[in-house]
N, C-alpha and C positions, 0 to 999 in steps of 0.2 A: 715518581710521577713526572718530575721535570725531565728526566732522561727519556721517558717514554714519549712525551710530547715533542721533545727535540728530535727524536728519531723519526716520528711520523711526519713532522713538518719538513725536515730535510729531504725526505723521500719525495715530497710533493712539489717542491719549488725548483726553479732554474738556477737560483743563486744560494745553495745551501750554506755557504760560508757567511752569509749575512743574517742567518736565523739566530735570534736571541730569545731565550726564555727566562723570565724572572719568576720566582716563586715567593709568594707572600703567605706566611702561615699564621693562622689564628689558633684558638683552642680546639675548635671542632671543624674548621674549614681551611681550605687552601685555595688561593687565587693564583692562577697561572697566567702570566701576561706574555704574549708572543709577539715579537716584532720580526717582520720580514722586509725584503726590498719592496719598494713601492709597486713595481711591476708584478710581484708575486702575491700581492694581497688577494687578488681575484682567485688565484689557484688554491689558496688556503680556505677561502670562503665557499667557493664552488657555486654552481648554478642554484639559485634560490636558497643558498645556505646549506646545501646538503652535506658538503664535505666537513664544514665546521661543526655541524650537528652530529655527524658520525664521530668526529674527534672528541667532542664533548662527552658523548656516550661512553667511549672507551675510557676516558680519563675519570668520569664519574664511577665507572665500574671498578677501576683500580683504587680510587679513593674509598669506595664502600668496603673494599676488602681490608682496608686499614682502619675502618670505622670513622671515616671523615667524609665531609662534603667537599666537592670541588667545583670551581668555575674556571672557564677558559675565556680570556678576552684577547681579541686581536687589536693590537695598537699599530698606529702608523707613524 
């Protein structure tokens, strides 16, 4: 899931070299924290949060396939 989020984020931003994803795993859940360059935060979130909502849907589907729950957080 970490690699999937990294691939999606790098495709969206102007500075793909500054994209970082950390994965924190629990028993039944995974939290993915994504950091991008300050000027790319808006590109990850999108208008009215549409892009981050779509990214979260894709990650949740990938997590469900593994029998887990997932959350994606954008950090600055």
